[in-house]
C-alpha positions as CSV (number, residue, x, y, z in Angstrom):
1,M,-28.3,-29.5,84.0
2,N,-26.4,-30.4,81.2
3,N,-25.2,-27.7,79.3
4,Q,-23.4,-29.7,76.7
5,K,-25.3,-30.0,73.2
6,Q,-25.8,-33.6,72.5
7,Q,-23.9,-34.7,69.0
8,K,-26.7,-35.7,66.5
9,P,-26.0,-38.9,65.0
10,T,-24.7,-39.0,61.5
11,L,-25.1,-41.8,58.9
12,T,-21.8,-43.3,57.7
13,G,-20.9,-45.7,54.8
14,Q,-21.1,-45.0,50.7
15,R,-23.9,-43.9,48.5
16,F,-24.4,-46.3,45.2
17,K,-27.0,-45.1,43.6
18,T,-26.3,-42.2,41.4
19,R,-28.5,-40.0,39.0
20,K,-28.8,-41.3,35.3
21,R,-27.6,-37.9,33.8
22,D,-24.1,-38.2,35.8
23,E,-23.4,-41.6,34.2
24,K,-20.6,-41.1,31.6
25,E,-21.5,-43.1,28.6
26,R,-18.9,-45.1,27.2
27,F,-17.9,-44.1,23.7
28,D,-18.2,-47.1,21.4
29,P,-19.0,-46.4,17.8
30,T,-18.8,-50.1,16.8
31,Q,-22.9,-50.4,16.8
32,F,-23.0,-46.8,14.9
33,Q,-20.7,-47.8,12.5
34,E,-22.3,-51.1,11.4
35,S,-25.9,-49.4,11.0
36,I,-24.4,-46.9,8.9
37,V,-22.3,-49.3,6.9
38,Q,-25.4,-51.6,6.5
39,G,-27.9,-48.9,5.3
40,L,-25.4,-47.5,2.9
41,N,-24.8,-51.4,1.6
42,Q,-28.3,-51.1,0.9
43,T,-28.6,-47.8,-0.6
44,G,-25.7,-48.4,-3.0
45,T,-24.6,-46.1,-5.5
46,D,-28.4,-44.3,-5.3
47,L,-27.3,-41.1,-4.0
48,E,-30.9,-39.8,-3.5
49,A,-31.6,-43.0,-1.3
50,V,-28.5,-42.2,0.7
51,A,-29.6,-39.1,1.6
52,K,-33.3,-40.0,2.6
53,F,-31.6,-43.3,4.9
54,L,-29.4,-40.5,6.4
55,D,-32.1,-38.2,7.5
56,A,-33.9,-41.2,8.8
57,S,-31.4,-42.0,10.7
58,G,-30.6,-39.2,12.3
59,A,-33.9,-39.6,14.4
60,K,-32.3,-43.2,15.7
61,L,-28.8,-42.6,15.7
62,D,-26.5,-40.4,17.9
63,Y,-25.2,-38.4,15.3
64,R,-23.8,-35.7,17.5
65,R,-21.8,-38.1,19.5
66,Y,-20.2,-40.0,16.5
67,A,-20.2,-37.4,14.0
68,E,-16.4,-38.4,12.9
69,T,-17.4,-41.9,12.6
70,L,-20.2,-41.1,10.4
71,F,-18.1,-38.6,8.0
72,D,-15.1,-41.0,8.1
73,I,-17.6,-44.0,6.8
74,L,-19.3,-41.6,4.2
75,V,-15.6,-40.3,2.6
76,A,-13.9,-43.2,3.0
77,G,-16.0,-46.3,3.7
78,G,-14.7,-46.8,7.6
79,M,-13.2,-45.5,10.5
80,L,-10.2,-43.9,9.7
81,A,-6.7,-44.1,11.7
82,P,-4.2,-41.5,12.3
83,G,-2.5,-40.7,9.1
84,G,-5.6,-41.9,6.6
85,T,-5.6,-45.4,6.6
86,L,-8.9,-47.6,7.3
87,S,-8.9,-49.0,10.8
88,D,-8.6,-53.0,10.3
89,D,-10.9,-54.4,12.9
90,M,-14.0,-52.3,11.6
91,T,-16.6,-52.9,9.3
92,R,-16.6,-51.3,6.3
93,T,-18.4,-50.0,2.9
94,E,-17.7,-50.3,-0.5
95,F,-20.3,-47.0,-1.0
96,C,-18.6,-43.7,-0.3
97,L,-16.8,-40.7,-1.9
98,F,-13.6,-42.6,-2.2
99,T,-15.0,-45.4,-4.3
100,A,-17.2,-43.6,-6.6
101,Q,-16.5,-42.2,-10.0
102,E,-13.5,-39.6,-10.5
103,D,-16.2,-36.9,-12.3
104,L,-17.3,-33.3,-11.3
105,E,-21.0,-34.7,-11.6
106,T,-20.3,-37.4,-9.3
107,M,-18.6,-35.2,-6.6
108,Q,-21.4,-32.4,-7.1
109,A,-24.1,-35.1,-6.2
110,Y,-22.3,-36.0,-3.3
111,A,-22.0,-32.5,-2.2
112,Q,-25.6,-32.6,-2.4
113,V,-25.6,-35.6,0.0
114,F,-23.6,-33.6,3.0
115,N,-25.8,-30.3,2.2
116,K,-28.9,-32.0,2.8
117,L,-27.4,-33.9,5.9
118,I,-26.1,-30.8,7.3
119,R,-28.9,-28.7,6.6
120,R,-31.4,-31.2,8.5
121,Y,-28.8,-31.9,11.3
122,K,-27.5,-28.2,12.1
123,Y,-25.4,-29.4,14.9
124,L,-22.9,-31.4,12.7
125,E,-22.0,-28.3,10.8
126,K,-19.0,-27.5,13.0
127,G,-18.1,-31.2,13.0
128,F,-18.0,-31.2,8.9
129,E,-15.5,-28.7,8.9
130,E,-13.4,-30.6,11.3
131,E,-13.7,-33.7,9.5
132,I,-12.6,-32.0,6.2
133,K,-9.7,-30.1,8.0
134,K,-8.3,-33.6,9.0
135,L,-9.1,-35.2,6.0
136,L,-6.6,-32.5,4.3
137,L,-3.8,-33.4,7.1
138,F,-4.5,-37.1,6.0
139,L,-3.9,-36.4,2.2
140,K,-0.5,-38.5,2.2
141,G,-2.2,-41.6,3.3
142,F,-4.8,-41.4,0.1
143,T,-4.1,-42.4,-3.1
144,E,-4.3,-39.9,-5.7
145,S,-7.7,-40.8,-7.3
146,E,-9.0,-40.6,-3.7
147,R,-7.3,-37.0,-3.1
148,N,-8.8,-35.7,-6.8
149,K,-12.1,-36.7,-5.2
150,L,-11.8,-35.0,-2.0
151,A,-10.3,-31.7,-4.0
152,M,-13.2,-31.8,-6.0
153,L,-15.8,-32.0,-3.4
154,T,-14.1,-29.7,-1.2
155,G,-14.2,-27.0,-4.2
156,I,-17.6,-27.5,-4.5
157,L,-18.4,-27.0,-1.0
158,L,-16.3,-24.0,-0.9
159,A,-18.1,-22.4,-3.6
160,N,-21.6,-22.9,-2.1
161,G,-20.5,-21.8,1.4
162,N,-20.9,-25.1,3.2
163,I,-17.6,-24.8,4.4
164,S,-15.1,-21.8,5.6
165,A,-12.3,-21.3,3.5
166,S,-10.4,-21.2,6.9
167,I,-10.3,-25.2,6.2
168,L,-7.4,-24.4,4.0
169,N,-5.1,-23.8,6.7
170,S,-4.5,-27.5,6.4
171,L,-2.8,-27.5,3.0
172,F,-0.1,-25.2,4.9
173,N,1.5,-28.2,6.7
174,E,4.9,-28.5,6.2
175,N,5.3,-32.3,4.9
176,L,2.3,-31.7,2.7
177,V,4.1,-28.7,1.1
178,K,7.4,-30.0,0.9
179,E,6.2,-33.2,-1.2
180,G,4.1,-31.1,-3.9
181,V,0.8,-32.5,-2.3
182,S,-0.9,-29.4,-1.2
183,A,0.1,-27.4,-4.7
184,A,-1.5,-30.6,-6.5
185,F,-4.4,-30.5,-4.5
186,A,-5.1,-27.2,-4.7
187,V,-5.4,-27.4,-8.7
188,K,-8.1,-29.6,-8.2
189,L,-9.9,-27.6,-5.7
190,F,-9.4,-24.2,-7.4
191,K,-10.6,-25.5,-10.9
192,S,-13.8,-27.1,-9.4
193,W,-14.6,-24.1,-7.2
194,I,-14.2,-21.6,-10.2
195,N,-16.4,-24.1,-12.4
196,E,-19.0,-24.1,-9.7
197,K,-19.0,-20.2,-9.2
198,D,-16.0,-17.7,-10.3
199,I,-12.7,-16.4,-9.3
200,N,-14.7,-13.6,-7.4
201,S,-16.2,-16.3,-5.1
202,V,-12.4,-17.4,-4.5
203,A,-11.3,-14.1,-3.9
204,G,-14.0,-12.9,-1.5
205,S,-14.0,-16.1,0.6
206,L,-10.3,-16.0,1.1
207,R,-10.3,-12.0,2.0
208,K,-13.0,-13.3,4.9
209,V,-10.8,-15.6,6.7
210,G,-7.5,-13.1,5.9
211,M,-6.0,-15.8,3.3
212,D,-6.2,-13.9,0.2
213,N,-2.2,-13.2,0.7
214,R,-0.6,-16.7,1.9
215,L,-1.7,-19.0,-1.7
216,M,2.0,-18.4,-1.9
217,E,2.5,-20.7,1.3
218,L,1.5,-23.7,-1.0
219,F,4.8,-24.3,-2.1
220,P,8.2,-24.6,-0.1
221,A,10.0,-21.6,0.7
222,N,12.6,-22.0,-1.9
223,K,10.0,-21.8,-4.5
224,R,7.8,-19.1,-3.0
225,S,8.1,-16.3,-5.5
226,C,5.3,-14.8,-7.8
227,E,7.0,-16.3,-11.1
228,H,6.9,-19.6,-9.8
229,F,3.2,-19.7,-8.5
230,S,2.1,-18.1,-11.4
231,K,3.6,-20.5,-14.0
232,Y,2.5,-23.4,-11.9
233,F,-1.2,-22.6,-12.0
234,T,-1.3,-21.0,-15.4
235,D,0.3,-24.2,-16.7
236,A,-2.3,-26.3,-14.8
237,G,-5.0,-24.1,-16.5
238,L,-5.4,-21.6,-13.5
239,K,-4.8,-18.4,-15.4
240,E,-7.3,-16.5,-13.1
241,L,-5.9,-17.9,-10.0
242,S,-2.2,-16.7,-10.8
243,D,-3.6,-13.5,-11.7
244,F,-5.6,-13.0,-8.3
245,A,-2.0,-13.9,-6.6
246,R,-0.3,-11.5,-8.5
247,N,-2.7,-8.7,-7.7
248,Q,-2.5,-9.6,-4.3
249,Q,1.2,-9.5,-3.6
250,S,1.1,-6.0,-5.7
251,I,-1.3,-4.8,-3.3
252,G,0.8,-6.1,0.0
253,A,4.2,-4.8,-2.0
254,R,1.8,-1.8,-2.2
255,K,1.0,-1.3,1.5
256,E,4.5,-2.3,2.7
257,L,5.6,0.8,0.3
258,Q,3.2,3.0,1.6
259,K,4.2,2.2,5.6
260,E,7.9,3.1,4.9
261,L,7.4,6.0,2.8
262,Q,5.1,7.0,6.1
263,E,8.0,6.3,8.3
264,Q,10.6,8.0,6.1
265,M,8.1,11.4,6.5
266,S,7.5,11.1,10.1
267,R,11.4,10.9,10.9
268,G,11.7,13.9,8.7
269,D,14.0,12.2,5.9
270,P,15.1,14.9,3.2
271,Q,12.7,14.7,0.0
272,K,15.3,14.4,-2.0
273,E,16.0,10.7,-0.2
274,I,12.4,9.9,-0.4
275,I,12.1,10.7,-4.2
276,A,15.3,8.5,-5.0
277,F,13.9,6.0,-2.9
278,T,10.1,5.9,-4.1
279,R,11.5,6.0,-7.9
280,E,13.6,3.0,-7.1
281,E,10.7,0.6,-5.3
282,M,8.3,2.2,-8.3
283,K,10.5,0.3,-10.7
284,K,11.2,-2.7,-8.5
285,A,7.2,-3.1,-8.4
286,S,6.5,-2.3,-11.8
287,L,4.2,0.5,-10.7
288,S,2.9,3.0,-13.1
289,E,3.0,6.9,-12.0
290,Q,-0.9,7.0,-11.4
291,A,-0.5,4.1,-8.8
292,M,2.3,5.8,-7.2
293,I,0.9,9.3,-6.6
294,G,-1.9,7.6,-4.9
295,I,0.5,5.5,-2.5
296,I,2.5,9.0,-1.9
297,W,-0.8,10.8,-1.3
298,T,-2.1,8.3,1.0
299,S,1.4,8.3,3.0
300,V,1.5,12.2,3.3
301,M,-1.7,12.4,4.6
302,S,-1.5,9.5,7.0
303,C,1.9,10.8,8.6
304,V,0.6,13.7,10.6
305,E,-2.1,13.9,13.6
306,W,-5.0,16.3,12.0
307,N,-6.8,18.9,14.3
308,K,-10.3,18.1,14.7
309,K,-11.2,21.7,14.3
310,E,-12.5,22.1,10.8
311,E,-11.4,25.8,10.6
312,L,-8.0,25.0,12.1
313,V,-7.6,21.8,10.0
314,T,-7.5,23.4,6.5
315,E,-4.5,25.7,7.7
316,Q,-2.8,22.9,9.0
317,A,-3.4,20.9,5.8
318,I,-2.1,23.6,3.4
319,K,0.9,23.9,5.5
320,H,1.8,20.1,5.7
321,L,1.1,20.2,1.8
322,K,2.9,23.3,1.1
323,Q,5.8,20.9,2.6
324,Y,5.7,17.9,0.5
325,S,4.9,19.5,-2.6
326,P,8.0,18.9,-4.3
327,L,7.8,15.0,-4.0
328,L,4.0,15.3,-4.9
329,K,5.5,17.1,-7.8
330,A,8.0,14.8,-8.8
331,F,5.2,12.0,-9.3
332,T,3.0,14.1,-11.2
333,S,4.8,14.2,-14.7
334,Q,1.6,12.7,-16.6
335,G,-1.7,14.0,-17.3
336,L,-3.2,11.2,-15.7
337,S,-1.2,11.1,-12.7
338,E,-2.5,14.5,-12.1
339,L,-6.3,13.5,-12.6
340,S,-5.5,10.3,-10.3
341,L,-4.0,12.9,-7.5
342,L,-7.3,15.1,-7.9
343,L,-9.3,12.0,-7.3
344,K,-7.7,10.9,-4.3
345,I,-8.2,14.4,-2.8
346,Q,-11.6,14.8,-3.6
347,E,-12.4,11.2,-2.2
348,Y,-9.9,12.2,1.1
349,C,-11.8,15.1,1.8
350,Y,-15.0,13.5,1.4
351,D,-14.3,10.6,3.7
352,N,-12.5,12.7,6.3
353,I,-15.6,15.3,7.1
354,H,-13.1,17.9,8.5
355,F,-11.8,18.5,5.4
356,M,-14.9,19.0,3.6
357,K,-14.4,22.6,3.0
358,A,-10.5,22.2,2.5
359,F,-10.7,20.8,-1.2
360,Q,-10.7,24.0,-3.0
361,K,-8.1,25.5,-0.9
362,I,-5.9,22.2,-1.3
363,V,-6.2,22.0,-5.1
364,V,-5.4,25.8,-5.5
365,L,-2.1,25.5,-3.2
366,L,-1.1,22.3,-5.4
367,Y,-1.9,24.5,-8.9
368,K,0.2,27.1,-7.6
369,A,2.9,24.7,-6.7
370,D,3.1,23.3,-10.2
371,V,1.8,19.9,-9.2
372,L,-1.8,20.2,-10.9
373,S,-1.7,22.0,-14.5
374,E,-5.1,23.9,-15.6
375,E,-5.7,21.1,-18.0
376,A,-5.9,18.5,-15.3
377,I,-8.1,20.5,-12.9
378,L,-10.8,21.5,-16.0
379,K,-11.1,18.1,-17.1
380,W,-11.6,16.9,-13.3
381,Y,-14.0,19.6,-13.2
382,T,-15.8,19.0,-16.2
383,E,-15.4,15.1,-17.1
384,T,-13.7,12.9,-14.3
385,H,-15.0,14.0,-10.7
386,V,-16.7,11.0,-8.8
387,A,-19.5,11.4,-7.4
388,K,-18.4,11.5,-3.6
389,G,-19.2,15.2,-2.5
390,K,-19.8,16.3,-6.1
391,S,-21.9,18.9,-5.7
392,V,-20.0,20.4,-2.6
393,F,-16.6,20.6,-4.2
394,L,-17.6,21.5,-7.7
395,E,-19.5,24.5,-6.2
396,Q,-15.9,25.4,-4.1
397,M,-14.3,25.0,-7.3
398,K,-16.5,27.2,-9.8
399,K,-15.2,30.3,-9.1
400,F,-11.3,29.4,-9.4
401,V,-12.5,27.3,-12.5
402,E,-14.0,30.4,-14.1
403,W,-11.0,32.3,-13.5
404,L,-8.8,29.6,-15.0
405,K,-11.0,29.6,-18.1
406,N,-10.8,33.2,-18.6
407,A,-6.9,33.4,-18.0
408,E,-6.7,30.5,-20.7
409,E,-8.9,32.8,-23.1
410,E,-6.8,36.0,-22.6
411,S,-3.8,33.6,-22.9
412,E,-5.0,32.4,-26.3
413,S,-6.0,35.9,-27.1
414,D,-2.9,37.3,-26.7
415,E,-1.5,34.7,-28.8
416,E,-3.6,35.5,-31.8
417,E,-2.5,39.2,-31.8
418,A,1.3,38.1,-31.5
419,D,0.6,36.2,-34.7
């Protein structure tokens, strides 16, 4: 008996048949381009007809695969080579964004064409954003008129939320910035955006993508100042944008100042030095005392690790604020500054739940330390308090306010007797 297993015969040779789904389709936009160009030549300048043609063609043509080709044709009339020039060997159309009339109404009509197309074929959304980013990088390859039309269209699309403000990153390209192309393009873009919506729409969209502090980058490093930015855009009729950028820079400067003060306090720097530094920075940034006291309060309250237990945090806060009362006093020389501080304390105690019961004790401490006057406390109590925790804090302050009023009345009657 043969114990060795017989080897099974095996098939050798090459398998030629492949599944259809494994076959890689060759990227060839020629036929696609011819179909789109032919359709646009037939519809001409009738943008309603263009929108209908694009809607119907999506069922027959591969928009997903040739999205870039599609958008290139709609914007420039043909496929774009790197740098923004039209490819020589391809079919073109004279009916596109770049050959349209250079006015806001026409650009709004074109924005509608893109909007309808992307609403109908949602998968084109990402490709369209990528196309706009690419077009912005190609700006030097376009004529001034083509750039103006693209700027107006982009502003309208941004205003209506069709694209994200992150596309503006392309404008910070070094070559575009150096030659002044970015700033000139931004003027047209922001004008059409504000015309379509308002400055609040611009501010909200820029903040959403963390670009609200980056507008200065539209200029070369040697011109990147608030003064230059303000003059350039104000002269171009965009004072709202200048004011927004100035305000953003001021917010940025305040955050930096707050951070620096916090570090000085954490290091235990002498308060005289902190006061001198703060006065200097306040002057440099043209900050009012009311704004400054808010920054100081936030810094004072942020430079310590607070106890999580409500009964212990009040004691800790009183001890900490007693230490920094000379600093707070140095920047509450005006009644408005005192009221600003009181509102900051109210908001802080409301936002940080462990401090809800500490409010009255903090106010009394600062009154005794000559940081807050009775006039400011009474005005806050009767008029200027905000809604945050109002009923709780007014109740806490009731007895102390009554005591202040009685003390004031006694003081007045003493003066009358002396007269």
